C-alpha positions, -999 to +999 in steps of 0.1 A: -577+254-520-600+253-551-618+223-536-629+246-507-647+269-531-685+264-527-694+255-563-730+256-574-741+289-557-771+303-577-788+336-578-822+338-595-828+363-623-854+381-602-830+384-573-802+396-596-823+423-611-833+434-576-798+437-562-780+450-593-793+487-593-780+493-558-747+477-565-742+498-596-752+530-577-728+523-549-700+514-573-704+548-591-705+566-558-673+549-547-657+556-581-665+594-579-651+595-544-620+578-556-613+604-583-600+630-558-579+604-538-543+594-541-553+558-548-550+540-581-571+508-583-557+478-601-582+450-608-566+417-618-589+393-636-576+357-636-590+322-634-601+291-653-608+294-690-646+294-697-654+308-663-668+340-678-639+364-671-647+385-703-684+388-693-673+401-659-650+427-675-678+438-698-701+441-668-677+462-648-670+486-676-707+490-681-714+497-644-685+521-639-680+556-654-659+548-685-640+581-681-622+567-651-616+531-662-592+515-686-591+479-695-558+463-705-558+429-722-525+410-720-524+382-746-491+373-764-465+399-762-461+422-792-428+428-810-426+462-792-430+444-758-406+416-766-380+442-774-380+454-737-379+439-702-411+418-694-425+442-669-424+472-693-458+462-707-474+463-672-457+495-659-468+516-689-504+506-684-507+512-646-536+535-638-530+570-623-542+580-589-580+582-587-584+559-617-593+522-622-573+498-644-587+464-652-560+439-661-574+410-681-544+388-678-514+401-659-480+395-646-492+361-633-500+347-668-466+339-683-450+324-652-480+300-647-482+289-684-444+284-685-445+261-654-475+241-666-460+236-701-427+225-686-407+256-698-397+263-662-391+246-629-407+252-595-377+271-584-380+295-614-417+299-608-411+307-571-385+333-580-410+349-604-437+348-577-413+364-552-408+392-577-446+396-582-451+397-544-425+424-541-439+444-571-474+444-556-461+453-522-442+483-537-474+495-555-495+491-523-469+511-503-474+539-529-512+539-521-523+515-549-553+493-542-549+459-558-580+438-562-572+402-573-601+382-586-598+344-594-628+330-613-632+293-609-652+265-624-647+227-621-631+207-649-665+191-657-681+224-660-654+237-682-658+208-706-695+213-707-692+250-716-666+244-743-688+219-759-718+242-757-698+270-774-687+246-802-722+235-810-734+270-817-723+283-851-722+319-837-698+310-808-678+282-824-650+305-832-644+313-796-631+277-789-596+271-801-574+240-801-554+257-773-586+258-752-589+220-754-552+215-749-554+235-717-586+216-707-567+184-708-541+200-685-567+213-661-553+194-631-517+207-638-530+242-641-550+239-609-519+227-590-496+255-604-523+282-598-528+271-563-491+275-557-491+309-572-521+321-552-507+308-519-474+325-526-489+359-535-519+360-512-510+388-488-527+413-464-517+441-488-531+423-519-553+393-511-568+369-536-606+366-539-618+333-552-652+334-569-675+305-578-686+310-614-711+281-617-738+308-620-733+340-640-755+361-617-736+351-586-703+356-604-711+392-615-726+403-582-697+388-562-671+405-584-689+439-581-693+435-543-656+427-537-645+457-558-670+480-540-660+469-505-623+472-513-626+508-525-649+518-497-625+503-471-595+521-486-612+554-488-624+551-451-588+543-441-575+574-459-601+596-443-591+584-408-554+589-415-537+622-403-527+646-431-492+642-443-468+671-435-436+678-454-406+678-431-373+692-444-343+675-428-317+697-411-284+701-429-254+688-409-228+715-403-200+690-403-195+655-417-185+626-395-159+605-412-149+603-449-174+597-477-170+579-510-164+612-527-133+619-506-115+592-525-120+610-559-089+628-571-104+659-588-069+674-595-063+651-625-061+669-658-056+663-695-038+685-720-056+698-750-036+675-773-043+644-751-079+654-749-084+656-787-065+625-795-082+603-769-117+617-774-115+611-812-103+576-806-130+566-781-158+584-800-149+565-832-149+532-812-182+541-795-198+548-829-188+513-841-198+495-809-233+510-808-240+497-843-227+463-833-249+463-802-279+474-824-273+445-847-272+421-818-303+436-802-284+448-771-298+480-755-279+505-735-291+528-707-268+555-695-276+575-663-259+608-657-260+623-622-237+648-605-234+682-588-249+713-604-225+727-630-205+694-629-205+692-667-231+665-673-246+683-704-212+687-721-203+650-714-237+639-728-231+659-760-197+641-765-215+608-761-244+616-784-222+631-811-205+597-814-237+577-818-259+576-849-290+598-841-313+570-852-300+548-823-299+573-795-323+593-774-317+617-745-344+620-717-340+651-696-355+646-661-370+677-644-397+680-617-425+655-624-455+666-643-491+662-629-494+630-649-461+616-635-470+625-599-502+605-604-481+573-607-454+555-588-421+575-591-405+547-613-434+548-638-420+577-658-386+559-662-400+526-672-419+543-700-386+554-716-367+521-715-353+516-750-362+489-775-336+462-782-305+477-798-311+513-789-295+537-765-313+559-740-295+585-719-311+598-687-300+634-678-307+629-641-328+599-632-347+578-607-320+587-582-337+619-576-357+599-551-326+593-530-311+628-535-332+659-540-364+642-527-346+631-496-327+663-489-356+686-496-382+665-477-403+657-508-401+620-498-406+608-463-378+588-447-399+556-451-404+563-488-367+570-497-354+542-475-375+516-493-364+530-526-330+515-523-345+480-527-370+492-553-343+507-575-320+477-572-349+455-583-357+478-612-321+478-624-318+440-620-347+436-643-330+458-669-298+438-666-316+404-667-331+414-700-296+421-715-295+458-712-261+474-706-267+498-677-241+525-668-244+550-640-221+580-638-217+605-609-197+635-621-179+649-590-164+684-586-151+702-556-172+730-539-146+756-550-148+745-586-186+746-585-185+782-571-161+793-599-184+778-625-215+794-609-199+829-610-187+823-646-223+814-656-237+845-639-214+868-659-217+853-694-249+862-712-253+829-731-247+809-698-270+829-675-299+805-682-279+777-666-278+793-632-309+796-609-316+806-574-322+770-566-286+762-577-273+786-550-297+772-524-284+737-531-248+748-524-260+755-488-270+719-485-237+704-497-232+683-466-267+669-468-262+659-504-228+643-496-245+621-470-272+612-495-247+604-523-226+583-500-256+562-490-268+560-526-235+547-539-230+523-510-265+507-513-272+508-551-238+500-566-243+464-577-224+439-598-249+444-626-251+482-622-221+497-605-216+534-600-188+551-619-176+582-601-159+606-626-136+634-614-151+665-631-129+695-621-113+691-655-141+688-681-118+673-707-107+644-685-143+638-674-156+636-710-128+612-721-133+589-691-170+587-697-168+578-734-140+553-726-160+536-698-190+532-721-168+516-748-153+491-723-188+481-710-201+476-745-170+456-755-176+433-726-213+429-734-205+421-770 
């Protein structure tokens, strides 16, 4: 693959200065047009050491309006990044819609280096590349434009440039022993990089190989590729028909039983049993969360359920058992403008806890499969592909050692109605009931279908759903705290 790159292309200084003003003007025009679009642009800068990647990044940031560009440099992971799943560092830096993010180093770097240095096998590399391909496809399906640039020079040219830098006292510091070590492994790097490029070169996110023998050609080519990619995406958007929100009809009856029909909501606990068992499990939970903290094991708890199911009360019983220094509750409401400017999973990746901490999501990413599906905020294509996206997200949490627990608190329609009326009549509870809550009751059957699909398709070995009978709040609270204890005991 790399042998097919036409090395040695040159552009004279005169020609470069002649072509550059128009390129810069066109890039700025494309960037301004991009600002009002739903497209985030991700520019991946990769390639051979010494090819001039930093110079290209400097040129792009000079040519573009800095207010709409952010450059992210991924060297060795920081302590904060190592304390979380690997992709956390990339998710948190993804650009919003209408903006450009330049990634100097990326999700390709670590898998390639690990394979070249013998820390992984081809099978492990291929598995990582498969995840990368799926990740990029997911971003593209959410309107992202991914421009992947590979900057290439020959082994001979690399050696020549490293020696030149070493001879100059002002640039000597830029050449490290690691640079020479990697130079000796040039052929190994080339073979692994070719494998990575072939595996992840797709119609949605193709690789662009750039000959860097001449800096003028390199810079112009990088600018041209970025410009054409933005222009083509904007033209495609302009030709597409406007999206219309379609609210699905609510089925009057349900065909066949659902997973919720198997839940016995008649179970109850006496006040005495409740106090004894809750005290017991809360004391155990307090001890377990400190043990998990000491062993750097994180916990993520997801609470979903019907309106008025008692999620808030259950969460309070959990948090009261955990040292406040270890625990954080993230309430999820309608997305903000900043959150809507990113992929729907972005706002959840941002809140993944550090090693040894506990994060509780009061509602979660499952809104995509519930309210967004039922209310028509997501198209069928969007929520259908979210099953796979969510399963992969949760598998990454589990692979990093996070204990992930997902609770659905279930109550009967009659019990919900009783609680709604109670809230409407008690002054300090009135804030808990809204017109939207009453409207959601009218869509009960649609939610039952969505819940059934959600549990069937996202209950996995590493992140199973736990359905809690919630008509009796005392029983629900005890079952939730007890379940968390059991999972932490197993993890420890």
